[in-house]
Every structure is written in C-alpha cells, then in structure tokens.
C-alpha positions in Angstrom: 148.8 45.0 87.3 148.5 47.4 90.2 151.4 49.5 89.0 149.8 49.7 85.5 146.6 51.0 87.1 148.5 53.5 89.2 150.1 55.0 86.1 147.1 54.5 83.7 144.2 55.8 85.9 145.7 59.3 86.6 146.3 59.7 82.9 142.7 58.8 82.1 141.4 61.2 84.9 143.6 64.0 83.7 142.4 63.5 80.1 138.7 63.5 81.2 139.3 66.6 83.3 140.9 68.4 80.3 137.8 67.4 78.2 135.5 68.7 80.9 137.4 72.0 81.1 137.2 72.4 77.4 133.4 71.7 77.4 133.0 74.2 80.3 134.9 76.9 78.4 132.8 76.3 75.2 129.5 76.4 77.2 130.7 79.6 79.0 131.4 81.3 75.6 128.1 80.2 74.2 126.2 81.5 77.2 127.9 84.9 77.0 127.0 85.1 73.3 123.4 84.1 74.1 123.2 86.7 76.9 124.5 89.4 74.5 121.7 88.5 72.0 119.1 88.6 74.7 120.4 92.0 75.8 120.0 93.3 72.3 116.4 92.1 72.1 115.6 93.7 75.5 117.1 97.0 74.4 115.1 96.9 71.2 111.8 96.1 73.1 112.6 98.9 75.5 113.1 101.4 72.7 109.8 100.4 71.1 108.0 100.8 74.4 109.6 104.2 75.0 108.3 105.3 71.6 104.8 104.4 72.7 104.9 106.3 75.9 103.6 109.5 74.3 100.6 107.7 72.9 99.8 106.2 76.3 100.2 109.6 78.0 97.6 111.0 75.5 95.2 108.2 76.3 95.7 108.6 80.0 95.1 112.4 79.7 91.9 111.8 77.6 90.5 109.3 80.0 91.1 111.5 83.0 89.3 114.4 81.3 86.3 112.1 80.3 86.1 110.8 83.9 86.1 114.4 85.3 83.4 115.5 82.9 81.2 112.4 83.7 81.7 112.9 87.4 80.5 116.5 87.1 77.5 115.4 85.1 76.6 112.7 87.6 77.0 115.1 90.5 74.8 117.6 88.8 72.1 115.1 88.1 72.2 113.6 91.6 72.1 117.2 93.0 69.0 118.0 91.0 67.3 114.7 92.0 68.2 115.3 95.6 66.9 118.9 95.5 63.6 117.8 93.9 63.1 115.1 96.6 64.1 117.5 99.3 61.4 120.0 98.2 58.8 117.2 98.2 59.7 116.2 101.7 59.6 119.7 103.1 56.2 120.3 101.4 54.8 117.0 102.8 56.2 117.8 106.2 54.5 121.3 106.2 51.2 119.8 105.1 51.2 117.3 108.0 
C-alpha cells in the first residue's frame, strides 16, 4: 500500500501542477489581451480629450478677459465711491 502511494501521489501532484501551469498560461494570455484592449480605449479617450483642448483654451481666454473687464469696472466704481466719501469727509472736517 505504501509503495503504491509513493508511486501514485507524485503522478497526481505532477498532473495537478501541469493543469495549474496551463491555467496560469491561459490567464496570462487573457490578461495581456485585456490590457491591450484597455490601452486602445485609453488612447481613444486621450485623442478625444486632445481634440477638445482648443475649445477649453478659448473658454479659458474668454473667462480671463471677462474677469479683467469686471475687475476694472469694480475698481472704477469703488474708486468713485471712495472719492465721493473722501470729499464729504474733508468738507465735514473743514466745517468743524
């Protein structure tokens, strides 16, 4: 019985190792194929994003100009208000 197990068990272990090796190879090939497909999708998305860069640059330029114009308008209005209140303070100080 022991001699049978000594000859039979290594054969079973080798057979299971061969099956495990084949499954590992198949999984490796499948993962490589999946990674290639993911790489194609990433390249496609990257190309589409690059095509929109011009549009985003135009939007960025436009918002920068609008912000600069509104800043100048706000500075002008605040300067006028400050100038009006400054005159009133100096007139009130002179009267006292």
